[in-house]
C-alpha positions as CSV (number, residue, x, y, z in Angstrom):
1,M,-243.6,-22.7,63.4
2,L,-240.7,-25.1,63.1
3,T,-238.2,-23.4,65.3
4,V,-240.3,-22.3,68.3
5,G,-239.8,-25.5,70.4
6,L,-236.1,-25.3,70.1
7,L,-235.9,-21.6,70.8
8,L,-238.3,-21.6,73.7
9,A,-236.4,-24.3,75.5
10,W,-233.9,-21.7,76.6
11,T,-235.8,-18.4,76.3
12,I,-238.3,-19.3,79.0
13,A,-235.6,-20.8,81.1
14,A,-233.7,-17.4,80.8
15,A,-236.7,-15.5,82.1
16,P,-236.8,-14.3,85.7
17,I,-238.6,-16.6,88.1
18,Q,-241.3,-15.1,90.3
19,G,-242.9,-16.3,93.5
20,T,-240.8,-19.4,94.1
21,A,-240.3,-20.9,97.5
22,P,-237.1,-19.7,99.1
23,A,-236.1,-23.2,100.1
24,D,-232.8,-24.9,99.4
25,D,-234.7,-28.0,98.2
26,Y,-236.5,-25.9,95.6
27,A,-233.3,-24.3,94.3
28,S,-231.5,-27.7,94.1
29,I,-234.3,-29.5,92.3
30,D,-234.7,-26.6,89.9
31,A,-231.0,-26.7,89.1
32,W,-231.1,-30.4,88.5
33,I,-234.0,-30.1,86.1
34,D,-232.1,-27.4,84.1
35,A,-229.0,-29.6,84.1
36,G,-230.9,-32.6,82.7
37,A,-230.6,-34.7,85.9
38,W,-234.3,-35.5,85.7
39,D,-234.3,-38.8,87.7
40,R,-232.4,-37.1,90.5
41,A,-234.7,-34.2,90.4
42,E,-237.8,-36.4,90.5
43,E,-236.5,-38.4,93.4
44,A,-235.7,-35.3,95.4
45,L,-239.0,-33.8,94.6
46,R,-240.7,-36.9,95.9
47,H,-239.2,-36.3,99.4
48,A,-238.9,-32.5,99.5
49,A,-241.0,-30.5,102.0
50,L,-242.4,-27.9,99.6
51,P,-245.6,-25.8,99.5
52,P,-248.1,-27.4,97.1
53,S,-247.7,-24.6,94.6
54,A,-243.9,-24.8,94.5
55,R,-244.1,-28.6,94.1
56,A,-246.6,-28.2,91.2
57,R,-244.4,-25.7,89.5
58,L,-241.4,-28.0,89.6
59,Q,-243.5,-31.0,88.6
60,G,-244.6,-29.0,85.6
61,K,-241.1,-27.9,84.6
62,L,-239.9,-31.5,84.9
63,A,-242.7,-32.8,82.8
64,L,-242.1,-30.1,80.2
65,Q,-238.5,-31.0,79.9
66,R,-239.4,-34.7,79.5
67,G,-242.0,-33.9,76.8
68,D,-245.0,-34.9,78.9
69,Y,-247.0,-31.8,77.9
70,E,-250.3,-33.0,79.3
71,R,-248.9,-33.5,82.7
72,A,-247.0,-30.3,82.5
73,S,-250.1,-28.3,81.6
74,E,-252.0,-29.9,84.6
75,A,-249.2,-29.0,87.0
76,F,-248.8,-25.5,85.8
77,T,-252.5,-24.9,86.0
78,T,-252.4,-26.1,89.6
79,A,-249.5,-23.8,90.4
80,L,-251.1,-20.9,88.7
81,A,-254.2,-21.2,90.8
82,A,-252.1,-20.2,93.8
83,A,-250.2,-17.5,91.9
84,P,-252.4,-16.1,89.1
85,D,-250.2,-13.1,88.5
86,D,-247.0,-15.2,88.0
87,A,-246.1,-14.4,84.4
88,T,-243.4,-17.0,84.2
89,L,-245.9,-19.7,85.1
90,R,-248.2,-18.4,82.4
91,L,-245.4,-18.7,79.8
92,Y,-244.6,-22.2,80.9
93,L,-248.3,-23.1,80.7
94,A,-248.7,-21.5,77.3
95,R,-245.7,-23.5,75.9
96,A,-247.2,-26.8,77.2
97,L,-250.6,-26.0,75.7
98,L,-249.0,-25.1,72.4
99,E,-247.2,-28.4,72.3
100,L,-250.6,-30.0,72.7
101,G,-252.0,-27.9,69.9
102,R,-254.4,-26.1,72.2
103,A,-253.7,-22.6,70.8
104,A,-256.8,-20.8,72.0
105,E,-256.1,-21.9,75.6
106,A,-252.4,-20.9,75.2
107,L,-253.5,-17.5,74.1
108,A,-255.7,-17.2,77.2
109,A,-252.8,-18.4,79.4
110,L,-250.7,-15.5,78.0
111,D,-253.3,-13.0,79.2
112,G,-251.6,-10.6,81.6
113,T,-248.0,-11.2,80.2
114,A,-248.0,-8.4,77.7
115,S,-245.5,-6.4,79.7
116,W,-243.1,-9.2,79.5
117,A,-242.9,-8.7,75.7
118,R,-240.4,-5.9,76.6
119,R,-238.4,-8.1,79.0
120,S,-238.2,-11.7,77.6
121,V,-238.3,-12.8,74.0
122,A,-240.2,-15.9,75.1
123,Q,-243.4,-14.0,75.4
124,P,-243.7,-12.8,71.8
125,L,-242.5,-16.1,70.5
126,L,-245.3,-17.9,72.3
127,H,-247.8,-15.2,71.4
128,A,-246.9,-15.4,67.7
129,R,-247.1,-19.2,67.7
130,A,-250.5,-19.2,69.2
131,L,-251.7,-16.6,66.7
132,T,-250.3,-18.7,63.8
133,L,-252.0,-21.8,64.9
134,L,-255.2,-19.9,65.0
135,G,-254.7,-18.7,61.5
136,R,-254.0,-15.1,62.4
137,D,-250.8,-14.9,60.4
138,G,-250.9,-11.1,60.0
139,E,-251.0,-10.5,63.7
140,A,-248.3,-13.1,64.3
141,Y,-246.0,-11.3,61.8
142,A,-246.6,-8.0,63.6
143,V,-245.7,-9.5,67.0
144,L,-242.5,-11.1,65.6
145,R,-241.5,-8.0,63.8
146,E,-241.8,-5.9,66.9
147,A,-239.9,-8.5,68.9
148,A,-237.1,-8.5,66.2
149,E,-236.8,-4.7,66.7
150,R,-236.9,-4.9,70.5
151,F,-234.4,-7.7,70.7
152,P,-231.9,-6.9,67.9
153,N,-229.2,-9.2,69.3
154,D,-231.5,-12.2,69.6
155,P,-231.9,-14.2,66.4
156,A,-235.1,-16.0,67.6
157,P,-237.8,-13.6,66.3
158,R,-236.0,-13.1,63.0
159,L,-235.6,-16.9,62.5
160,E,-239.3,-17.3,63.3
161,L,-240.1,-14.7,60.6
162,V,-238.0,-16.6,58.1
163,V,-239.9,-19.8,58.8
164,S,-243.3,-18.1,58.9
165,C,-242.9,-16.2,55.7
166,A,-241.5,-19.3,53.9
167,R,-244.5,-21.3,55.1
168,L,-246.8,-18.6,53.6
169,E,-244.7,-18.7,50.4
170,L,-243.5,-15.1,50.9
171,F,-240.1,-16.2,49.9
172,D,-238.5,-12.9,49.1
173,T,-239.5,-11.5,52.5
174,A,-238.2,-14.7,54.2
175,L,-235.0,-14.3,52.3
176,A,-234.6,-10.7,53.4
177,W,-235.0,-11.7,57.0
178,A,-232.6,-14.6,56.6
179,R,-229.9,-12.3,55.3
180,T,-230.0,-10.4,58.7
181,L,-229.2,-13.6,60.7
182,P,-225.8,-14.9,61.7
183,T,-225.5,-18.5,60.5
184,T,-222.6,-19.8,62.5
185,S,-225.1,-21.7,64.7
186,L,-226.0,-25.0,63.1
187,D,-229.5,-24.8,64.4
188,V,-230.0,-21.4,62.8
189,A,-228.4,-22.6,59.6
190,R,-230.5,-25.7,59.5
191,A,-233.8,-23.7,59.9
192,I,-232.9,-21.3,57.1
193,V,-231.8,-24.0,54.7
194,V,-234.9,-26.1,55.3
195,A,-237.2,-23.0,55.0
196,L,-235.7,-21.6,51.8
197,H,-234.1,-24.5,49.9
198,R,-236.8,-24.5,47.2
199,H,-236.5,-20.7,46.6
200,G,-234.2,-20.1,43.6
201,A,-233.1,-16.7,44.7
202,A,-232.0,-18.1,48.1
203,L,-229.6,-20.6,46.6
204,P,-226.5,-18.4,46.7
205,L,-227.1,-17.6,50.4
206,L,-227.7,-21.3,51.1
207,E,-224.4,-22.2,49.4
208,Q,-222.6,-19.8,51.8
209,I,-224.4,-21.3,54.8
210,V,-223.5,-24.9,53.7
211,A,-219.9,-23.8,53.2
212,Q,-219.9,-22.7,56.8
213,H,-221.0,-26.2,57.9
214,P,-219.3,-28.5,55.4
215,R,-219.9,-31.7,57.3
216,A,-223.6,-31.0,58.1
217,V,-225.0,-33.7,55.7
218,D,-228.6,-32.7,56.2
219,L,-227.8,-29.2,54.9
220,V,-226.1,-30.6,51.9
221,V,-229.1,-32.9,51.1
222,A,-231.5,-30.0,51.5
223,L,-229.5,-27.8,49.2
224,A,-229.3,-30.7,46.7
225,H,-233.1,-30.9,46.7
226,G,-233.2,-27.2,46.2
227,Y,-231.1,-27.3,43.0
228,A,-233.1,-30.3,41.8
229,A,-236.3,-28.4,42.3
230,Q,-234.9,-25.4,40.4
231,G,-233.9,-27.6,37.4
232,H,-230.2,-27.7,38.0
233,P,-229.5,-31.4,37.9
234,A,-225.7,-31.3,37.6
235,A,-225.4,-29.2,40.7
236,A,-227.9,-31.4,42.5
237,A,-226.0,-34.5,41.5
238,R,-222.7,-33.0,42.8
239,L,-224.3,-32.3,46.2
240,F,-226.0,-35.7,46.5
241,A,-222.7,-37.4,45.8
242,R,-221.1,-35.2,48.4
243,A,-223.8,-36.2,50.9
244,T,-223.0,-39.8,50.1
245,A,-219.4,-39.3,50.8
246,L,-220.4,-37.8,54.2
247,G,-222.2,-41.0,55.1
248,D,-225.8,-40.4,53.9
249,D,-226.7,-42.8,51.1
250,Q,-227.9,-40.5,48.3
251,V,-226.4,-42.6,45.4
252,H,-229.8,-43.2,43.8
253,A,-230.7,-39.5,43.9
254,A,-227.2,-38.6,42.5
255,A,-227.6,-41.0,39.6
256,D,-231.1,-39.8,38.8
257,Q,-229.9,-36.2,38.6
258,L,-227.0,-37.2,36.4
259,R,-229.6,-38.9,34.1
260,L,-231.6,-35.7,34.0
261,A,-228.4,-33.7,33.2
262,G,-227.8,-36.0,30.2
263,D,-224.6,-37.4,31.6
264,H,-225.6,-41.0,31.1
265,R,-222.2,-42.5,31.5
266,A,-221.7,-41.0,34.9
267,A,-225.3,-41.9,35.8
268,L,-224.6,-45.6,35.0
269,T,-221.4,-45.5,37.0
270,M,-223.3,-44.0,40.0
271,N,-226.2,-46.4,39.5
272,A,-223.8,-49.3,39.9
273,R,-223.4,-48.3,43.6
274,V,-227.2,-48.3,44.4
275,A,-227.5,-50.9,47.2
276,D,-231.2,-52.0,46.5
277,P,-231.1,-54.4,43.5
278,A,-234.7,-53.6,42.5
279,A,-234.2,-49.9,42.6
280,R,-230.8,-50.3,40.8
281,V,-232.2,-52.3,37.9
282,R,-235.2,-49.9,37.4
283,Q,-233.0,-46.9,37.4
284,R,-230.5,-48.5,35.1
285,L,-233.2,-49.3,32.6
286,A,-234.4,-45.7,32.7
287,I,-230.9,-44.4,32.1
288,A,-230.2,-46.8,29.3
289,F,-233.5,-46.0,27.6
290,E,-232.9,-42.2,27.7
291,A,-229.4,-42.8,26.4
292,G,-230.8,-44.7,23.5
293,D,-229.0,-47.9,24.5
294,M,-231.9,-50.2,23.5
295,A,-229.8,-53.3,23.5
296,R,-229.1,-52.7,27.2
297,V,-232.8,-52.1,27.8
298,V,-233.9,-55.4,26.5
299,A,-231.0,-57.1,28.3
300,L,-232.3,-55.7,31.6
301,A,-235.9,-57.0,31.0
302,P,-235.4,-60.4,32.8
303,S,-233.9,-58.6,35.8
304,L,-237.1,-56.4,36.0
305,R,-239.2,-59.6,36.3
306,E,-236.7,-61.2,38.7
307,H,-237.0,-58.4,41.2
308,G,-240.8,-57.8,40.7
309,V,-240.5,-54.3,39.4
310,D,-241.6,-54.7,35.9
311,T,-244.1,-51.8,36.0
312,P,-246.2,-51.0,32.9
313,S,-244.0,-48.0,32.1
314,D,-240.9,-50.2,32.2
315,R,-242.5,-52.9,30.2
316,Y,-243.4,-50.3,27.6
317,R,-239.8,-49.2,27.4
318,V,-238.8,-52.8,26.8
319,A,-241.4,-53.1,24.0
320,Y,-240.3,-49.9,22.4
321,A,-236.6,-51.0,22.6
322,Y,-237.4,-54.2,20.8
323,Y,-239.2,-52.1,18.2
324,V,-236.2,-49.8,17.6
325,L,-234.0,-52.9,17.3
326,G,-236.3,-54.2,14.6
327,Q,-237.3,-57.2,16.7
328,H,-241.0,-56.8,16.0
329,A,-242.2,-60.2,17.2
330,Q,-240.8,-59.5,20.7
331,A,-242.0,-55.9,20.6
332,T,-245.5,-57.1,19.7
333,S,-245.6,-59.6,22.6
334,W,-244.5,-57.0,25.1
335,A,-246.9,-54.4,23.8
336,R,-249.9,-56.7,23.7
337,A,-249.3,-57.6,27.3
338,L,-249.9,-54.0,28.2
339,E,-253.6,-54.1,27.3
340,G,-255.7,-52.9,30.2
341,T,-252.8,-51.2,31.9
342,S,-251.9,-47.5,32.3
343,E,-249.6,-47.9,29.2
344,Q,-252.4,-49.3,27.0
345,A,-252.7,-46.2,24.7
346,R,-249.0,-46.0,24.0
347,A,-248.7,-49.7,23.5
348,R,-251.6,-49.6,20.9
349,S,-249.8,-46.8,19.1
350,L,-246.7,-48.9,19.0
351,L,-248.6,-51.9,17.7
352,A,-250.2,-49.7,15.0
353,A,-246.8,-48.5,13.9
354,M,-245.9,-52.2,13.3
355,G,-249.2,-52.9,11.6
356,R,-250.2,-55.2,14.5
357,A,-253.6,-55.3,16.2
358,P,-254.0,-55.1,20.0
359,A,-254.5,-58.5,21.7
360,S,-258.2,-57.7,22.4
361,S,-258.9,-57.0,18.7
362,E,-257.7,-60.4,17.5
363,S,-260.1,-63.3,17.0
364,P,-259.7,-66.3,19.3
């Protein structure tokens, strides 16, 4: 699940803490960890007089925040040995194990936390993720749906349902859940757009979401790819150009979509802004070829060789352009050079149309 790490960062932290040491040191260190003052927390933890279980708990929480999931799992396991009924510790341990991809162990760690499914959204989120990683998608869906009903004001379970259903290509169901979500949060908006941008029926909703976050360039790019995948190149080109204006270089993609839309003049104008000279000349040749501008195609041939991007498909285009221009000697030379390449069959057909034999058929 794509969103679970983000969501659980705060859902577990919001859960009640059980069985902690009632020491000022503990409370201070715990607060520093939550505030992101990790070095300060680590230094204080090194000198604090705490029971071993409380120390292990804080060490685990600090490691979890820093992304050291192996160390976190070891620390939480130590702490849990002294407090096996501590549900919060079990949730923390489950999260660390899930980050390590150890779903079966995470599911075992959640044993005894079922009552927390009615108190903290973290429990069903972790439970569903473990089930998903074990391939038990139907059970995961049921857990998330129940959580969505139990926590109607919390977007996390519904967002997980969007992502899960989209992953399973149940796009209509994913879209139905997405429509229940508030999208003013950029994180929620991003998860929905990424999950559904290739589903045609979702594009109107995604347009609304992108309009709410007009400067979120990654959303604009994802929506552009969505329109491209659905065969709407003009809309995709508009969005790729907008992304470029926002600072993400999508000029090549915009030019390519303009080419697919048949707007060759605009495609050539956009192509002139492509920074990579090799990519620029290859794309320019493709645009010129599709526009029927064969004189431009043959003029670009030396640049293909100069930049080392004269692929068989591009060399065939040059051969065909010479043929259309009636320059059969040049067309023959380019076509014969394609013998033994992926364009051999088309090159031979072109040679046959000119009454010329392939290079391998001629006598030495």
